[in-house]
VEXMIBA-288209 format. One line per 2 residues: number of its first residue (from 1); their letters; for each residue x, y, z of C-alpha. Coordinates in Angstrom, 2 decimals. Example, Ala and Ser with C-alpha at 12.3 -4.5 7.8 and 13.67 -1.06 7.14 Angstrom:
residues 2
1> as> 12.30,-4.50,7.80; 13.67,-1.06,7.14
This chain:
residues 655
1> mk> -17.35,-27.14,12.93; -19.86,-24.88,14.74
3> ft> -20.07,-21.14,14.00; -21.33,-18.54,16.41
5> ip> -22.15,-14.91,15.84; -19.25,-12.78,17.18
7> ll> -20.00,-10.13,19.73; -19.11,-7.18,17.59
9> is> -20.89,-4.01,18.85; -20.15,-0.76,17.09
11> sl> -19.95,2.31,19.27; -22.65,3.72,17.12
13> av> -25.07,0.96,18.32; -24.93,2.37,21.74
15> aa> -24.53,6.03,20.98; -27.34,8.30,21.93
17> ev> -27.65,9.81,18.43; -26.82,8.24,15.16
19> pt> -25.14,10.76,12.67; -27.27,11.96,9.79
21> tw> -24.34,13.18,7.73; -20.67,12.25,7.19
23> tp> -17.97,13.47,9.64; -14.30,12.39,10.02
25> ef> -15.32,10.69,13.27; -18.03,8.57,11.42
27> sf> -15.38,7.46,8.94; -13.48,5.96,11.82
29> ef> -16.41,3.59,12.61; -15.55,1.63,9.56
31> qt> -13.23,-1.30,9.64; -10.74,-2.14,6.85
33> vg> -10.49,-5.63,5.66; -6.98,-6.89,4.77
35> tv> -5.51,-10.16,3.73; -8.09,-12.77,2.75
37> vp> -6.88,-16.37,2.77; -8.95,-19.36,1.55
39> sp> -8.37,-22.61,3.25; -6.61,-25.47,1.34
41> dg> -9.84,-27.11,0.59; -11.50,-23.87,-0.23
43> kl> -14.33,-24.31,2.34; -13.26,-21.66,4.81
45> aa> -11.61,-18.29,4.67; -9.54,-16.25,7.20
47> wt> -9.14,-12.49,7.00; -8.13,-9.53,8.99
49> qs> -10.38,-6.69,10.14; -8.67,-3.58,11.33
51> ra> -10.21,-0.76,13.50; -8.92,2.54,14.92
53> vm> -8.53,2.60,18.69; -8.48,6.14,20.16
55> et> -9.39,5.55,23.80; -7.53,7.59,26.40
57> ek> -3.85,7.22,25.81; -4.29,4.84,22.83
59> se> -3.98,5.98,19.23; -3.48,2.84,17.11
61> vv> -4.89,0.57,14.47; -5.62,-2.97,15.85
63> sq> -6.21,-5.83,13.55; -7.91,-9.19,14.40
65> if> -8.42,-12.32,12.48; -11.90,-13.52,11.54
67> lg> -13.02,-16.96,10.04; -15.99,-17.90,7.97
69> ps> -17.31,-20.33,5.35; -16.21,-19.44,1.85
71> dg> -19.85,-19.60,0.53; -20.99,-17.03,3.03
73> sr> -23.79,-19.24,4.32; -23.15,-18.58,8.01
75> pp> -21.88,-15.61,10.08; -18.17,-15.34,10.61
77> vq> -16.42,-15.70,13.89; -13.79,-13.63,15.45
79> lt> -10.78,-15.99,15.85; -8.27,-13.69,17.76
81> rg> -8.86,-11.13,20.43; -6.83,-9.01,22.88
83> ek> -5.31,-5.56,23.10; -2.48,-6.53,20.77
85> gs> -3.47,-7.07,17.23; -3.01,-10.23,14.97
87> sh> -2.29,-10.12,11.27; -0.89,-12.18,8.32
89> ps> -3.18,-15.26,8.65; -2.23,-18.45,6.83
91> ft> -3.74,-21.90,7.08; -1.70,-24.95,7.98
93> pd> -1.48,-27.45,5.04; -4.05,-29.76,6.78
95> gr> -6.50,-26.83,7.14; -6.96,-27.49,10.84
97> sv> -5.34,-24.31,12.16; -4.61,-20.79,11.21
99> cf> -1.19,-19.26,11.87; -0.73,-15.53,12.39
101> ss> 1.69,-12.93,13.58; 1.27,-10.89,16.71
103> ar> 3.20,-8.89,19.23; 1.05,-10.02,22.12
105> sg> 4.12,-11.44,23.82; 5.95,-8.04,23.50
107> kt> 7.79,-9.01,20.35; 6.23,-10.12,17.00
109> nv> 6.12,-13.81,16.64; 4.07,-16.50,14.86
111> yr> 1.08,-18.26,16.64; -1.23,-21.16,15.73
113> ip> -4.87,-21.32,16.65; -7.42,-24.23,15.69
115> va> -10.12,-23.22,13.33; -12.57,-24.69,15.93
117> gg> -11.26,-22.02,18.37; -9.33,-22.15,21.56
119> ea> -6.11,-20.75,22.88; -3.37,-19.66,20.46
121> eq> -0.01,-21.44,20.71; 3.19,-19.41,20.34
123> lt> 5.42,-21.18,17.68; 8.41,-18.81,17.33
125> df> 10.28,-16.95,20.12; 12.26,-14.34,18.13
127> kg> 13.61,-11.46,20.17; 14.50,-9.11,17.13
129> ef> 12.87,-7.34,14.35; 10.43,-9.71,12.67
131> ge> 9.71,-9.74,8.94; 7.67,-12.13,6.65
133> yq> 6.83,-15.78,7.60; 5.65,-18.72,5.69
135> vs> 4.62,-22.33,6.61; 6.23,-24.99,4.52
137> pd> 4.04,-27.14,2.24; 4.52,-30.23,4.36
139> gk> 3.55,-28.42,7.44; 6.80,-29.21,9.32
141> wi> 8.52,-25.88,9.25; 8.06,-22.14,9.69
143> af> 10.44,-19.98,7.78; 10.76,-16.26,8.64
145> ag> 13.05,-13.34,7.93; 14.16,-11.03,10.77
147> fd> 16.96,-9.02,12.15; 18.39,-10.06,15.54
149> pp> 20.07,-6.94,17.06; 23.28,-7.06,18.84
151> ad> 23.03,-8.22,22.43; 24.45,-4.85,23.82
153> ee> 22.14,-2.59,21.78; 19.76,-1.87,24.69
155> ka> 22.71,-1.41,27.09; 24.27,1.10,24.61
157> kk> 21.13,3.05,24.66; 21.00,3.15,28.47
159> ek> 24.72,4.23,28.61; 24.24,6.91,25.98
161> rd> 26.58,5.18,23.58; 24.04,4.67,20.88
163> fr> 25.61,6.61,18.14; 24.90,5.53,14.52
165> vi> 27.42,5.22,11.65; 25.43,6.06,8.52
167> dg> 25.27,3.12,6.09; 27.12,1.05,8.75
169> ap> 25.89,-2.26,9.80; 22.38,-2.00,8.34
171> ra> 19.46,-3.86,9.94; 19.43,-6.68,7.28
173> ha> 17.06,-9.69,7.60; 18.47,-13.23,7.75
175> ly> 16.36,-16.29,7.00; 15.41,-18.54,9.81
177> lv> 13.71,-21.97,10.33; 11.62,-23.07,13.31
179> pm> 9.95,-26.55,13.45; 6.18,-26.46,13.62
181> ep> 6.12,-29.16,16.37; 8.33,-29.04,19.63
183> aa> 11.07,-31.53,20.30; 10.84,-34.07,23.14
185> dg> 12.07,-31.43,25.54; 9.09,-29.21,24.60
187> kr> 11.37,-26.60,22.77; 11.48,-25.47,19.14
189> nq> 15.09,-24.86,18.28; 15.64,-21.92,15.92
191> kk> 17.97,-22.35,12.97; 19.48,-19.61,10.76
193> if> 19.83,-20.94,7.18; 20.96,-17.73,5.43
195> da> 22.92,-14.91,6.85; 25.08,-13.62,4.13
197> ry> 25.85,-9.98,3.51; 22.29,-9.40,2.14
199> hv> 18.77,-8.40,3.18; 16.28,-11.06,2.65
201> aq> 12.89,-9.69,1.35; 10.22,-11.85,-0.27
203> fa> 10.59,-15.57,-0.22; 8.78,-18.84,-1.23
205> ws> 9.03,-22.54,-0.37; 9.47,-25.19,-3.02
207> pd> 6.55,-27.64,-3.38; 8.74,-30.42,-1.78
209> sr> 9.65,-28.23,1.32; 13.32,-28.86,0.58
211> si> 14.23,-25.37,-0.70; 13.38,-21.73,-0.34
213> af> 13.82,-19.15,-3.07; 14.26,-15.69,-1.75
215> eh> 14.76,-12.01,-3.02; 17.56,-10.29,-1.53
217> wp> 18.98,-6.75,-1.54; 22.56,-5.52,-0.68
219> tp> 21.06,-3.61,2.22; 17.56,-2.99,3.59
221> la> 17.88,0.65,2.54; 15.00,1.84,0.32
223> dd> 17.24,2.91,-2.53; 18.65,-0.70,-2.91
225> wt> 15.56,-2.23,-4.43; 17.20,-1.61,-7.82
227> ks> 19.85,-4.20,-6.92; 17.66,-7.11,-5.82
229> di> 18.45,-10.69,-6.96; 17.08,-14.09,-6.37
231> se> 18.84,-17.10,-4.77; 17.74,-20.48,-3.56
233> va> 18.78,-22.03,-0.27; 18.60,-25.87,0.60
235> ve> 16.76,-26.28,3.97; 18.89,-29.27,5.07
237> ts> 22.41,-28.01,4.20; 21.86,-24.27,4.12
239> na> 23.77,-24.13,0.74; 22.69,-21.14,-1.29
241> vv> 22.83,-20.70,-5.05; 22.11,-17.76,-7.14
243> ia> 19.14,-18.15,-9.41; 18.86,-14.66,-11.03
245> st> 21.44,-11.92,-10.77; 21.55,-9.38,-13.55
247> aa> 21.73,-5.61,-13.84; 17.98,-5.64,-13.63
249> se> 16.06,-5.97,-10.46; 14.54,-9.38,-9.83
251> sq> 11.77,-9.96,-7.22; 8.65,-12.06,-6.24
253> pl> 9.91,-15.64,-6.56; 7.21,-18.38,-6.95
255> ys> 7.63,-22.04,-7.50; 5.24,-23.93,-9.84
257> pd> 3.35,-26.66,-8.08; 5.09,-29.36,-10.03
259> gr> 8.47,-27.90,-9.17; 9.60,-27.45,-12.73
261> yl> 9.73,-23.72,-12.84; 10.61,-20.71,-10.62
263> af> 8.74,-17.55,-11.69; 9.75,-14.07,-10.77
265> tr> 9.53,-10.50,-12.02; 12.42,-8.62,-13.79
267> ts> 12.67,-4.89,-14.45; 14.33,-3.45,-17.53
269> ip> 18.05,-2.59,-17.32; 18.74,-0.34,-15.51
271> pr> 15.91,-0.53,-13.09; 13.84,2.60,-13.20
273> wp> 11.84,4.23,-10.35; 8.71,4.74,-12.53
275> gd> 8.70,1.01,-12.69; 8.39,-1.72,-15.38
277> qr> 8.41,-5.42,-14.76; 8.03,-8.55,-16.89
279> iv> 7.31,-12.01,-15.63; 10.12,-14.51,-16.12
281> iv> 10.20,-18.26,-15.68; 13.30,-20.30,-15.34
283> pr> 13.60,-24.16,-15.54; 14.87,-25.47,-12.21
285> qg> 16.78,-28.30,-13.86; 18.76,-25.97,-16.07
287> ge> 18.03,-23.78,-18.95; 17.75,-20.14,-19.91
289> pr> 15.25,-17.90,-18.17; 12.28,-16.90,-20.48
291> vl> 10.57,-13.55,-20.58; 6.81,-13.79,-20.81
293> pa> 4.57,-11.23,-22.68; 4.15,-7.83,-21.23
295> ty> 1.14,-7.24,-18.99; -1.01,-4.18,-19.42
297> de> 0.52,-1.98,-16.91; 3.87,-3.79,-16.79
299> rp> 3.80,-3.92,-12.99; 2.32,-7.42,-12.15
301> nl> 1.89,-8.40,-8.57; 2.35,-12.26,-8.58
303> vg> -0.30,-14.17,-6.64; 0.48,-17.85,-7.47
305> ws> 0.43,-20.66,-9.99; -2.47,-22.61,-11.36
307> rd> -2.82,-26.08,-9.94; -1.52,-27.64,-13.33
309> st> 1.42,-25.32,-13.40; 0.54,-23.88,-16.73
311> ni> -0.56,-20.34,-15.71; 0.70,-17.73,-13.35
313> vf> -1.94,-15.69,-11.44; -1.27,-11.98,-10.88
315> me> -3.00,-8.79,-9.89; -2.51,-5.55,-11.67
317> tk> -4.11,-2.07,-11.75; -5.86,-1.15,-14.88
319> ht> -7.10,2.62,-15.03; -9.08,3.04,-11.82
321> rn> -9.62,-0.68,-10.96; -7.56,-3.57,-9.85
323> al> -8.17,-6.93,-11.45; -7.03,-10.51,-11.48
325> yt> -5.23,-12.17,-14.48; -3.29,-15.17,-15.60
327> mp> -0.27,-15.42,-17.55; 0.09,-18.77,-19.35
329> vd> 3.48,-20.28,-19.69; 2.79,-20.17,-23.35
331> gp> 0.64,-17.40,-24.72; -0.74,-13.97,-23.78
333> pr> -2.34,-13.04,-20.46; -6.08,-13.25,-19.93
335> ti> -8.54,-11.84,-17.37; -9.79,-13.89,-14.49
337> ye> -11.79,-11.17,-12.81; -12.23,-7.48,-13.46
339> pa> -14.87,-5.71,-11.44; -17.32,-3.61,-13.31
341> rg> -16.82,-1.04,-10.57; -14.67,-0.78,-7.52
343> vt> -11.33,-2.47,-6.70; -9.94,-5.76,-5.37
345> gt> -7.46,-5.44,-2.62; -3.66,-5.44,-3.34
347> et> -3.15,-8.44,-0.90; -4.84,-11.07,-3.03
349> vl> -4.12,-14.63,-1.97; -4.37,-17.94,-3.83
351> ns> -4.96,-20.98,-1.52; -2.35,-23.74,-1.47
353> ka> -4.33,-26.08,-3.80; -4.74,-23.18,-6.27
355> th> -8.58,-23.57,-6.41; -9.82,-20.43,-4.63
357> vg> -8.65,-16.80,-4.35; -9.35,-14.44,-1.56
359> fa> -9.40,-10.63,-1.72; -10.95,-7.58,-0.04
361> fe> -13.24,-5.63,-2.26; -14.70,-2.16,-2.13
363> sp> -16.21,0.50,-4.35; -16.74,4.32,-3.97
365> dt> -20.11,3.80,-2.20; -19.39,0.31,-0.65
367> as> -17.06,-0.28,2.41; -14.36,-2.96,2.36
369> ea> -15.47,-6.62,2.80; -13.64,-9.97,2.30
371> fv> -14.53,-12.05,-0.76; -13.64,-15.55,-2.02
373> md> -13.88,-16.72,-5.56; -13.35,-20.12,-7.29
375> vs> -10.60,-19.51,-9.93; -12.28,-22.07,-12.33
377> gg> -15.33,-19.74,-12.71; -18.20,-18.12,-10.87
379> kp> -18.61,-14.85,-9.04; -16.90,-13.64,-5.92
381> vq> -18.73,-14.43,-2.63; -18.77,-12.00,0.26
383> vs> -17.67,-13.88,3.50; -17.26,-10.98,5.99
385> ra> -19.73,-8.59,7.68; -17.22,-6.06,8.87
387> nt> -19.29,-2.95,7.99; -22.75,-4.18,7.06
389> al> -24.37,-3.05,10.43; -23.31,0.64,10.07
391> pk> -25.82,3.35,9.06; -25.99,4.01,5.33
393> lp> -25.53,7.76,5.12; -25.88,9.73,1.88
395> lg> -22.65,9.60,-0.26; -21.67,11.85,-3.11
397> qt> -21.74,9.87,-6.47; -18.28,9.04,-7.84
399> dv> -17.78,8.77,-11.63; -14.81,8.12,-13.87
401> vr> -14.28,11.25,-16.02; -12.12,11.86,-19.08
403> wr> -10.64,14.81,-20.78; -7.93,15.95,-23.17
405> sk> -4.92,17.78,-21.90; -3.39,20.84,-23.49
407> dg> -1.23,18.69,-25.90; -4.06,16.40,-26.78
409> ld> -3.29,13.53,-24.42; -6.29,11.63,-23.05
411> ve> -6.39,11.68,-19.16; -8.98,10.49,-16.73
413> gl> -9.58,10.73,-13.15; -12.41,10.33,-10.52
415> lt> -15.06,13.02,-9.82; -17.13,12.91,-6.65
417> yp> -20.21,15.06,-6.69; -21.66,16.87,-3.73
419> vg> -24.31,14.98,-1.86; -27.68,16.12,-3.32
421> ye> -26.10,17.41,-6.53; -28.27,19.48,-8.68
423> kg> -27.57,19.62,-12.46; -26.97,23.28,-13.52
425> kk> -25.81,24.38,-10.04; -22.12,25.28,-9.54
427> yp> -20.26,23.90,-6.50; -16.82,24.68,-4.86
429> li> -14.20,22.19,-6.17; -11.31,20.49,-4.51
431> ln> -8.45,19.35,-6.78; -6.87,16.34,-4.85
433> ih> -3.57,15.09,-6.24; -2.05,11.68,-5.65
435> gg> 1.45,10.76,-4.54; 4.09,8.76,-6.35
437> pa> 4.22,10.12,-8.88; 3.49,6.62,-10.14
439> gv> 0.48,6.28,-7.80; -3.07,6.08,-9.03
441> ft> -6.51,6.97,-7.83; -8.66,3.90,-8.00
443> et> -12.38,3.39,-7.22; -11.98,2.85,-3.42
445> fi> -14.64,3.59,-0.72; -14.75,7.32,-0.30
447> gr> -16.09,7.05,3.30; -12.94,5.30,4.63
449> yg> -10.86,7.18,7.14; -7.59,8.65,5.72
451> iy> -5.83,11.84,5.17; -8.64,13.22,2.90
453> pl> -12.24,13.14,4.24; -13.77,12.65,0.80
455> at> -17.22,11.69,2.00; -17.34,14.71,4.50
457> fa> -16.28,17.02,1.71; -19.17,15.81,-0.44
459> sr> -21.72,16.03,2.40; -20.69,19.67,2.86
461> gy> -21.29,20.53,-0.71; -17.93,20.23,-2.32
463> av> -17.08,18.41,-5.65; -13.68,16.54,-5.57
465> lr> -11.65,15.83,-8.65; -8.90,13.28,-8.24
467> pn> -6.93,13.12,-11.59; -4.53,10.45,-12.83
469> pr> -2.13,12.66,-14.82; 0.74,11.33,-16.93
471> gs> 3.27,9.67,-14.66; 0.45,7.69,-12.86
473> gg> 0.34,4.02,-12.56; -2.51,1.88,-14.12
475> yg> -2.25,3.21,-17.73; 0.78,1.41,-19.03
477> ak> 4.57,1.93,-18.85; 4.58,4.68,-21.64
479> fr> 2.13,6.79,-19.72; 3.94,6.16,-16.41
481> fa> 7.23,7.38,-17.78; 5.74,10.37,-19.52
483> nv> 6.65,12.82,-16.77; 10.23,11.75,-16.53
485> gd> 12.26,15.01,-16.41; 9.17,17.11,-16.42
487> wg> 7.71,17.26,-12.88; 5.39,20.32,-12.88
489> gr> 5.11,20.45,-16.60; 2.74,18.36,-18.70
491> df> 1.53,16.62,-15.51; 0.49,20.03,-14.12
493> ed> -1.33,20.76,-17.43; -3.11,17.37,-17.13
495> dq> -4.43,18.44,-13.71; -5.50,21.91,-14.71
497> sg> -7.12,20.59,-17.96; -9.16,18.44,-15.67
499> vd> -10.14,21.30,-13.48; -11.23,23.19,-16.73
501> hv> -13.18,20.21,-17.86; -15.19,19.96,-14.59
503> ia> -15.79,23.76,-14.86; -17.02,23.21,-18.51
505> mg> -19.31,20.48,-17.21; -21.11,23.09,-15.13
507> va> -20.24,21.37,-11.88; -17.35,23.50,-10.48
509> dp> -17.43,27.09,-9.50; -14.12,28.60,-10.78
511> dh> -14.12,31.23,-8.08; -14.32,28.79,-5.21
513> ma> -11.55,26.12,-5.60; -8.86,24.50,-3.38
515> vm> -5.87,22.21,-4.14; -4.29,19.63,-1.93
517> gw> -2.04,16.48,-2.08; 0.47,14.42,-0.10
519> sy> 4.10,13.42,-1.08; 4.41,13.93,-4.87
521> gg> 0.84,15.35,-4.55; 2.31,17.62,-2.09
523> fm> 5.00,18.57,-4.50; 2.27,19.32,-7.22
525> ts> 0.24,21.41,-4.75; 3.29,23.53,-3.71
527> wt> 4.22,23.90,-7.37; 0.57,24.65,-8.53
529> it> 0.25,27.69,-6.32; 3.57,29.03,-7.62
531> qt> 2.15,28.82,-11.25; -1.54,30.08,-10.76
533> qr> -3.61,31.96,-8.26; -6.86,30.34,-9.37
535> fk> -7.12,28.30,-6.14; -8.36,30.03,-2.90
537> aa> -6.72,27.56,-0.55; -3.97,25.00,-0.62
539> vv> -3.00,22.21,1.80; 0.61,20.87,1.24
541> ga> 1.22,17.44,2.78; 4.74,15.99,3.24
543> av> 5.83,17.72,0.10; 9.03,17.68,-1.92
545> tn> 9.53,21.43,-2.32; 13.22,21.61,-3.20
547> lw> 14.51,19.03,-5.55; 18.17,19.60,-4.72
549> sf> 18.00,19.45,-0.90; 15.48,16.62,-1.00
551> tg> 17.95,14.43,-2.78; 20.69,15.25,-0.21
553> ta> 18.45,14.36,2.72; 15.95,11.67,1.74
555> di> 16.32,7.95,2.16; 15.97,7.46,-1.55
557> pg> 18.90,9.61,-3.02; 18.64,7.86,-6.35
559> fl> 15.07,8.68,-6.87; 15.25,12.20,-8.52
561> pd> 18.44,11.55,-10.30; 16.65,8.77,-12.08
563> yf> 13.73,11.01,-13.01; 15.87,13.90,-14.16
565> gg> 18.78,11.94,-15.69; 21.59,12.81,-13.30
567> ep> 22.75,14.08,-10.11; 21.73,17.57,-8.95
569> wd> 25.24,18.86,-9.28; 25.20,17.71,-12.86
571> kf> 21.68,18.68,-13.67; 21.58,21.93,-11.72
573> da> 19.28,23.68,-14.10; 16.71,20.90,-14.29
575> fq> 16.54,20.51,-10.43; 16.23,24.26,-10.06
577> kh> 13.67,24.69,-12.87; 11.36,22.13,-11.45
579> sp> 11.54,23.10,-7.68; 8.63,25.01,-6.08
581> mt> 11.04,26.86,-4.03; 12.51,28.46,-7.12
583> fv> 9.20,30.26,-7.81; 7.92,30.49,-4.21
585> kn> 7.78,34.28,-4.47; 4.72,33.90,-6.74
587> vk> 2.60,32.36,-4.06; -0.41,34.26,-2.88
589> tp> -2.71,31.42,-1.86; -3.35,30.72,1.93
591> tl> -1.40,27.53,2.56; -1.62,24.88,5.29
593> il> 1.54,22.77,5.55; 1.28,19.31,7.20
595> hg> 4.43,17.11,7.89; 5.53,14.17,9.91
597> ea> 8.61,14.83,12.16; 9.91,11.33,11.68
599> di> 9.68,11.43,7.96; 12.80,10.01,6.30
601> rv> 11.25,9.68,2.80; 10.50,13.34,2.55
603> pi> 12.33,14.88,5.41; 10.58,17.65,7.44
605> sq> 13.07,20.25,6.29; 11.21,20.22,2.96
607> gy> 8.23,21.61,4.80; 10.15,24.10,6.85
609> ey> 11.80,25.57,3.74; 8.38,26.21,2.14
611> yn> 6.67,27.47,5.18; 9.45,29.90,6.14
613> al> 9.61,31.31,2.61; 5.76,31.98,2.61
615> kr> 5.93,33.48,6.12; 8.75,35.80,5.22
617> qg> 6.78,37.08,2.23; 3.68,37.72,4.29
619> vi> 1.54,34.88,2.73; -1.08,33.39,4.99
621> ak> 0.53,30.13,6.12; 0.28,27.66,8.88
623> mv> 2.48,24.59,9.51; 1.54,21.57,11.73
625> vy> 4.14,19.06,12.68; 3.14,15.53,13.79
627> pr> 5.74,13.85,16.14; 6.70,10.15,15.64
629> tp> 4.96,10.29,12.29; 6.88,8.81,9.18
631> hg> 5.90,9.66,5.59; 2.37,8.27,5.96
633> pr> 0.52,9.16,9.10; -0.38,6.10,11.17
635> ep> -1.71,7.16,14.48; -5.48,7.52,14.30
637> kf> -5.69,10.61,16.44; -3.22,12.33,14.02
639> vl> -5.23,11.19,11.02; -8.33,12.52,12.48
641> di> -6.57,15.86,13.20; -5.42,16.04,9.52
643> mq> -8.90,15.18,8.20; -10.43,18.03,10.26
645> rh> -7.71,20.50,9.36; -8.30,19.86,5.64
647> ld> -12.05,20.61,6.24; -11.45,23.68,8.46
649> wv> -8.88,25.25,6.15; -10.97,24.84,2.94
651> dk> -14.19,26.07,4.72; -12.37,29.16,5.90
653> yv> -10.82,30.19,2.52; -12.93,28.65,-0.18
655> r> -16.63,29.27,0.89
C-alpha cells in the first residue's frame, strides 16, 4: 500500500511566536496516544491520537485513528477525520480493514475502513448506549455490549415524567451480535444473545467463533464489581452457562488460542477495594480451575495468550513503571519488557496472531508515542509522530527518590526539580498527592495537560514531590493494604517524611511549601492542613472530607466500610477520627476548593461542607464549581482553568 504524509499542522507552526517556557496552554498542544493495535501479520499498526479542541463553543477531546508500518520505516497516515472522534481501533482478521467506534452518526456505532483508505462503512445501527465491541476471529460477526433504553424515555423527558427510582431498572448492558456483511436485502439484522438480569462488562470470543465468554455484574452500579462472575454463551443457540461464580470477583476472560483453556482473574474472598487478583485458568472440557502464581503487584491486566497457548501475557505496574510480563501455564511469571525509564500505556494490545504487541510509551521528559514490539524478542519500535514536531522547551528533571518513613518503612516517589536547578539553592516545594488511595504516580510525561501543570510549575521555579505512600499500587498487595483503617495516619507520615527528605536534600525551602491533591489526594490535602501549618497554600480537589456523609451519598457506599471494617453507624469512632471535618477548626492555611457539580463518586456536598466550615471560621478560602463535570474533569476549557488556578493560588500564597 502507499503511504502519504498526513496534513497535520500544529497551531504552533502558524503562531506568530513560539513559546520559550512552559504554560498550561502549551501543554494542550500535545496529543495523547491511546490504544495501539498491531495488524494480524504484524506489518502495520493502528492507534489513536487525541487532541483538545477549544474553539468557540467547543470544549472536548477528539480522537482520530492513524495507521503506519510497524517498523516505523514510513510516515503514518491519518485514517479517520471529521468533527466527531473515532476510537477503539481493531483490525479485521484478514488485515484489510480497520474497525472503530464513533458517534459520527449521532449515536456511537462500529465502522469499517480499508487500510488503503477510503470511506468508512457503518456496520452497526444501535440507538442506545454503546459499550465494548469485538470482531469474531472468523471475521463474520461483531459482538457488542449495550443498553437499549425504553422507547418512551425521550417522551417521558418531554412530558416531565422522567422521575427516577433509585436502584430501579439500572441501565444494564446486554450482549448483541451483528453480521459483518449485509444480507441480500442490504441489511444487517441485529441479534441479542444475552439479556439476563445482569450487566455485561468485558467479554472475549472463543477461537472457533462459536462462543463468547463474558464478565457480568448484578447491576452496572460501581459498587457491584465485587459480585462479578463469568459465563459463556453459545452464539448459535444463545444458551449461557456459568463458568466461574464464587464469593470472589472474577473478571477479564480470555480464551487460549487452542481453545483448551479460559483464563481470568479472581480476587480473594471477600473482594477488597484495595484490590488483589490472581490469574486462574479453567479447562473448557471439564476440570477444576487452577490458580497460577501471584504476580508482583497482584493486580495483573490480562493482554492475551502466547501463540502456542503456554503463556498468558499481562501488564502490571511495578513501582513507578508499567511493564509487560508472561505467566506460564506451569511456572512463575517472567518479564517480556520493562522500560529502564518511563511507562507503557495501560491499553496494551496483542495482535490476533500473538506475534506483536502495541502500546503507547512516554517518560517524564518524552511525550506519548505509539510503539510496536515483536514478543519473541527485540526492542519496541516507534511508529507514530504525534508530538515530534513540537518545540523542545526546557523541562525540570524528574528522579525517583526514596526515604524512610517515621516507622522505618521504605517509601519512594517522584521529585521534579525546577528548570535550571542549582545545587545548594533552596526552592519552593509542592507536595502533590495522588488519588485512590490505591493509585500510583508513574513516570509519565510531565508536560501533558491535566489537572496539575507539572512542567509549568518547574518552569516557574518550583520543585514538585509526588509520593507513593503506603496504600499505593505498584508495590505489592501488602503495601497496598497497609493503610486499611488508617487514612490520614501512617500514610500521612509517609508524605511528610518525604517532604522532610527533600528539605534535607537541600532542595526544598521549608518556609515556602504548598500541598494539593484530587479525590483521595484531596482527602489527604484537606486532612494535612488540619494536622500541620507547615504549608502556606492548599488546593483541595474533589475531596472526601467527611467519611460518614460520603458513605451515605457516593455511588460506592461499600468503599469506606471495606477500608474501615464496618458501616459508619457501627464504626462511628473510626469514621469520625479519620474525617478532616472533625479537625477542621485547626485549619489556618489559605485553601482553594475545586469540585465537579456532576460528581457522583465524591459528591459536591463534600466540598461544600469543607468550604463552609473554613469560611465560617475566617480562613482564607475559595471554592470553584465546574458544571457538568464528573469526578474527573473532562472538558478541556475546565482542565485549563483548573491548571491555571493551581498556579495562581500557589504563586499568591507561597512565593
